[in-house]
C-alpha positions in Angstrom: 133.9 116.8 122.3 132.6 116.0 125.8 129.2 117.5 124.9 128.8 115.3 121.8 129.8 112.2 123.8 127.3 113.0 126.5 124.6 113.7 123.9 125.3 110.4 122.2 125.0 108.5 125.5 121.7 110.2 126.5 120.3 109.7 123.0 121.2 106.0 123.0 119.3 105.7 126.4 116.2 107.4 124.9 116.3 105.2 121.7 117.8 101.8 122.6 116.1 100.1 119.6 117.6 102.6 117.2 121.1 102.2 118.5 120.9 98.4 118.7 119.9 98.5 115.0 122.8 100.9 114.3 125.3 98.5 115.9 124.0 95.6 113.8 124.2 97.7 110.6 127.8 98.8 111.4 128.8 95.2 111.9 127.6 94.4 108.4 130.1 96.9 107.0 132.9 94.6 108.0 131.5 91.6 106.1 133.1 90.5 102.8 131.3 91.2 99.6 130.4 87.5 99.3 129.1 87.2 102.9 127.0 90.4 102.5 125.5 89.0 99.3 124.7 85.7 101.0 123.1 87.6 103.9 121.0 89.6 101.4 119.8 86.4 99.6 118.7 84.9 102.9 116.9 88.1 103.9 115.2 88.3 100.6 113.9 84.7 100.8 112.6 85.3 104.3 110.7 88.5 103.5 109.1 86.9 100.4 108.0 83.9 102.4 106.8 86.1 105.2 104.8 88.3 102.8 103.2 85.3 101.1 102.1 83.8 104.5 101.0 87.0 106.2 99.4 89.4 103.7 96.4 89.0 101.6 98.0 90.8 98.6 101.1 88.6 98.3 99.2 85.4 99.1 97.1 86.2 96.1 100.0 87.1 93.9 102.0 84.0 94.7 99.0 81.8 93.8 98.7 83.6 90.5 102.4 83.8 89.6 104.1 80.9 91.3 106.5 80.7 94.2 109.7 82.4 92.8 110.7 86.0 93.5 111.2 86.9 89.8 107.7 85.5 88.9 106.1 88.2 91.1 104.5 91.1 89.2 106.0 94.5 89.7 104.3 96.4 92.6 103.2 99.8 91.3 102.0 102.9 93.2 98.6 102.3 91.8 98.7 98.8 93.4 99.7 100.3 96.8 96.9 102.9 96.6 94.2 100.3 95.7 95.4 97.5 97.9 96.9 99.3 100.9 95.0 97.3 103.5 95.7 94.0 101.8 99.5 94.8 102.0 99.3 95.3 105.7 100.1 92.1 107.7 97.1 90.4 109.1 98.4 90.5 112.6 99.0 94.2 112.7 97.6 96.1 115.7 95.5 98.8 114.1 95.7 100.9 117.2 99.5 101.1 116.9 100.0 101.5 113.2 100.1 105.0 111.6 99.3 106.3 108.1 102.2 108.1 106.4 102.2 109.9 103.1 104.8 110.1 100.4 106.1 113.4 99.0 104.3 112.5 95.8 107.4 113.2 93.7 106.1 111.1 90.8 102.8 113.0 90.8 100.8 110.2 92.5 100.0 110.9 96.2 100.4 107.7 98.2 99.6 106.6 101.7 101.2 103.7 103.5 101.3 102.1 106.9 104.2 102.4 109.3 105.0 101.9 113.0 107.7 102.8 115.5 109.8 99.8 114.5 110.0 101.1 110.9 110.7 104.6 112.1 113.6 103.5 114.3 115.1 101.4 111.6 114.9 104.3 109.2 116.7 106.6 111.6 119.4 104.0 112.3 120.1 103.7 108.6 120.4 107.5 108.3 122.9 107.5 111.1 125.0 104.9 109.4 124.8 106.9 106.1 125.9 110.1 107.9 128.9 108.2 109.4 130.2 107.6 105.9 131.1 111.3 105.9 133.0 111.1 109.2 130.1 112.3 111.3 129.7 110.6 114.7 126.6 110.3 116.9 126.3 113.3 119.2 127.5 115.8 116.5 125.0 118.4 115.3 122.8 117.9 112.2 120.7 120.7 110.8 117.7 119.6 108.6 116.1 121.7 105.9 112.8 119.9 105.2 110.0 120.8 102.8 107.3 118.6 104.2 105.6 120.7 106.9 104.0 117.8 108.7 107.4 116.2 109.3 108.7 119.3 111.2 105.9 119.6 113.7 105.9 117.9 117.1 105.7 114.1 116.5 106.9 114.3 112.9 110.0 112.6 111.5 112.1 115.7 112.2 109.9 117.3 114.8 111.0 116.9 118.5 110.6 118.7 121.7 113.4 121.2 122.5 115.1 118.9 125.1 114.8 115.9 122.7 116.4 117.9 119.9 119.2 119.0 122.2 120.0 115.5 123.2 119.7 114.3 119.6 121.9 117.2 118.5 119.3 118.0 115.8 117.6 121.1 114.7 115.0 121.3 111.9 114.1 124.2 109.6 110.7 124.1 107.8 112.1 124.9 104.3 108.8 125.5 102.6 109.2 129.0 101.2 112.4 130.8 100.3 112.2 134.6 100.7 115.5 136.5 101.0 114.7 137.2 104.6 114.2 133.5 105.3 117.4 132.5 103.5 119.3 135.0 105.5 117.8 133.7 108.7 118.8 130.2 107.8 122.3 131.2 107.0 122.6 133.0 110.4 121.3 129.8 112.1 124.2 127.8 110.5 126.7 130.5 111.6 125.4 130.5 115.2 124.6 126.9 115.8 127.7 125.5 114.0 126.4 122.1 112.8 128.5 119.3 111.5 126.1 118.3 108.8 123.4 119.8 106.7 120.6 117.6 105.3 117.7 118.6 103.1 116.0 118.9 99.8 118.4 119.6 96.9 116.4 122.7 95.8 116.3 124.2 99.3 120.0 123.7 99.9 120.7 125.2 96.4 118.7 128.3 97.1 120.5 128.7 100.4 123.8 128.3 98.7 123.0 131.0 96.2 122.2 133.4 99.0 125.4 132.5 101.0 127.5 133.1 97.9 125.8 136.4 97.0 126.3 137.7 100.5 129.0 136.6 100.8 128.4 134.9 104.1 131.2 132.9 105.8 130.1 129.4 106.9 131.5 127.8 110.0 134.4 125.4 109.8 132.4 122.9 111.8 130.7 121.7 108.6 132.1 118.5 107.2 129.3 117.5 104.8 126.0 118.5 103.1 123.5 115.7 102.3 121.1 116.2 99.4 118.0 114.1 99.3 114.4 113.8 98.0 115.2 115.4 94.6 117.7 114.9 91.7 121.0 116.6 92.6 122.4 118.4 89.6 126.1 118.9 89.0 125.7 122.7 89.1 123.8 122.5 92.4 126.6 120.3 93.9 129.3 122.7 92.9 127.3 125.7 94.2 126.8 124.0 97.6 130.4 123.0 97.9 131.4 126.6 97.2 128.9 128.1 99.6 129.4 125.7 102.6 133.1 124.8 102.1 132.7 121.1 102.5 131.8 118.0 100.5 128.3 117.4 99.2 126.8 113.9 99.3 123.8 112.4 97.5 121.3 110.2 99.3 118.7 108.1 97.6 115.5 106.6 99.1 111.8 107.2 99.4 109.3 107.4 102.2 108.0 103.9 101.7 111.5 102.3 101.5 114.2 104.6 103.0 118.0 104.3 103.0 118.4 102.7 99.6 121.7 104.2 98.7 124.2 106.7 100.2 127.2 108.4 98.7 130.7 107.7 100.0 133.6 110.2 100.3 134.8 109.2 96.8 131.5 110.2 95.2 130.0 106.8 94.6 126.4 105.8 95.6 126.4 102.5 97.6 123.3 100.4 97.8 122.6 99.3 101.4 122.1 95.7 100.5 121.5 94.7 104.1 118.3 96.8 104.0 117.1 96.5 100.4 117.3 94.4 97.3 117.6 96.7 94.3 116.9 95.6 90.7 117.4 97.5 87.4 115.1 96.2 84.7 114.6 97.3 81.1 111.3 99.1 80.6 110.4 101.4 77.7 114.0 102.2 76.7 115.2 102.9 80.2 116.5 101.0 83.2 113.8 101.2 85.9 114.6 100.7 89.5 112.7 98.2 91.6 113.3 97.9 95.3 112.4 95.3 97.9 112.6 96.2 101.6 114.3 93.4 103.5 113.1 94.6 106.9 109.6 95.9 106.6 107.4 93.2 108.1 104.4 95.5 108.7 103.7 96.4 105.0 106.1 94.6 102.7 107.2 96.3 99.6 108.5 93.7 97.1 109.6 94.6 93.5 108.3 98.1 94.0 108.5 100.5 91.1 110.0 103.7 92.5 109.3 105.7 89.3 113.1 106.3 88.9 115.7 105.0 86.5 119.3 103.9 87.2 121.5 100.9 87.1 123.8 98.8 89.3 127.5 99.0 88.6 130.1 96.3 88.6 133.4 96.4 90.5 134.4 97.7 93.9 134.9 101.1 95.3 138.3 102.3 96.5 136.6 103.6 99.7 136.6 100.0 101.0 132.8 99.6 101.4 131.5 96.1 100.7 128.2 97.6 99.4 127.8 97.6 95.6 127.6 100.8 93.6 124.8 102.3 91.5 124.2 105.3 89.4 121.0 107.3 89.0 119.4 108.0 85.6 116.7 110.5 85.1 115.1 111.0 88.5 112.3 112.8 90.2 112.3 116.4 89.0 110.8 119.2 91.1 110.3 122.9 90.5 110.0 125.9 92.8 106.9 128.0 92.5 107.6 131.8 92.6 105.1 134.4 93.7 104.8 138.1 92.7 105.8 139.0 96.3 109.2 137.2 95.8 108.4 134.1 97.7 109.8 130.7 96.4 107.6 127.8 97.5 108.9 124.3 97.7 106.9 121.5 95.8 106.5 119.8 99.2 104.1 122.5 100.2 101.8 121.8 97.3 102.0 118.0 97.8 100.6 118.3 101.4 97.6 120.3 100.2 96.2 117.1 98.7 96.7 114.8 101.7 93.8 112.6 102.3 92.1 113.2 98.9 92.2 109.5 98.0 90.0 109.9 95.0 92.9 111.6 93.1 94.7 109.1 90.9 97.2 111.6 89.5 97.9 115.3 89.7 100.2 118.0 88.4 100.6 121.6 89.5 101.5 124.1 86.7 102.3 127.7 87.3 100.7 129.9 84.6 102.0 133.3 85.8 103.1 134.9 89.0 99.5 135.1 90.2 97.9 131.9 88.8 98.4 128.2 89.4 96.7 125.3 87.6 95.9 122.0 89.2 95.5 119.2 86.6 93.7 116.2 88.0 93.0 112.7 87.0 90.3 112.0 89.5 86.6 111.7 90.3 85.3 115.2 90.9 86.2 116.9 94.1 83.4 118.6 96.1 82.8 122.3 95.7 83.6 122.7 99.4 86.9 121.0 99.0 87.9 123.1 96.1 86.8 126.3 97.8 88.9 125.4 100.9 91.9 124.7 98.6 91.5 128.0 96.7 91.0 130.0 99.9 94.1 128.5 101.5 96.3 129.2 98.4 95.0 132.7 98.2 95.7 133.4 101.9 99.1 131.7 102.1 100.6 132.3 98.6 98.4 135.0 96.9 98.0 132.5 94.0 94.7 132.1 92.2 93.9 128.4 91.5 92.4 126.9 88.4 91.4 123.2 88.4 91.3 121.1 85.3 90.1 117.5 85.1 91.9 115.4 82.5 91.8 111.8 81.3 95.6 111.6 81.3 98.5 113.9 82.3 101.2 114.0 79.6 104.6 112.7 80.6 107.9 114.4 79.7 109.9 113.3 76.6 111.9 111.1 78.9 108.8 109.3 80.1 108.8 111.0 83.6 105.8 112.6 85.3 106.6 116.0 86.7 104.2 116.8 89.5 105.2 120.5 89.9 106.1 122.7 87.0 107.4 126.1 87.7 106.9 129.2 85.6 110.3 129.2 83.9 109.8 125.7 82.6 106.0 125.4 82.1 106.1 126.3 78.4 
């Protein structure tokens, strides 16, 4: 207990902006439903006015559509890719902003601008979400993350050893899942005794299978497992609960607009309405989710189409949270790619291979057999050197042979979703 208190104190001194934001977010939890709704309406009006006055993109859209929020056209991923610099505020210091990349879960790689303020706000929102499980700052969190660039020094979950010790965090690059790797991860949990696990649904599910098959006893220090980045299936949730002996929580968000909704102890997803405004609109026989970030004044996202479906729910939750509830519909679907050597590769690995190739409008990886992988592209032709480098890297790191196909359009699923990685078992 004393160690966690000391860690929390040291961590707060290293990240004063993050902890100030956390205090503000925690105060919002004591607001009434009505006061929280009023606060959201004010914040929404402010971000809309700010975007219209400070970005070329929204100045143009308000002239075309009028001055009301609902008259604004939906912001698509294609819009963000084509008008990224016009979405950046005119006063941004180009020497300070950084270019981030999405996981590409809708099959459309996307780059966006961010800065330290957005990063600290994101981490504060995560901390509040974790606290819904009973976790407190200073208690250990073990991350299983599929995006390799996030786990290196300077990445979202990549810190120096001393920084990680103070933050009570440890990150595992969960890119491939060999039996040896899974055993190593399980041993890390046993030895390090974290309070929470946080990671991609598929990575945690693979680990749960391994733990159950062992069987391997997990430490009683665990109070929660957080699944993010992918759709959490009912079977996956049950398997994780059995393996880790604690409750499994779902979390919903995206790189561009994090901390949209977090699950409470009663199993309901609550929309963080002090951070986002979420809409559910009818579109092609489904309810599509549109999100507006209320705090991002570097690159505003207003009425942004996430590529997911879901709906807002009426009524309050017995957990006592003033935040409204939502439920997900069909969401981003991912598959593992399996190799002849027995490796299981996370979709995040393949997403990163296309970073910086802005001429790609859409892509889809399809495993043809244990030795072959197809990359379907809607794009202007990539150079021979780029393709050779891609093939050589895949051959070296995965032993997979790559075939590249240029298409006019990549077919969507029967549910209207674009799957960006299709594993061998489901490619037919």
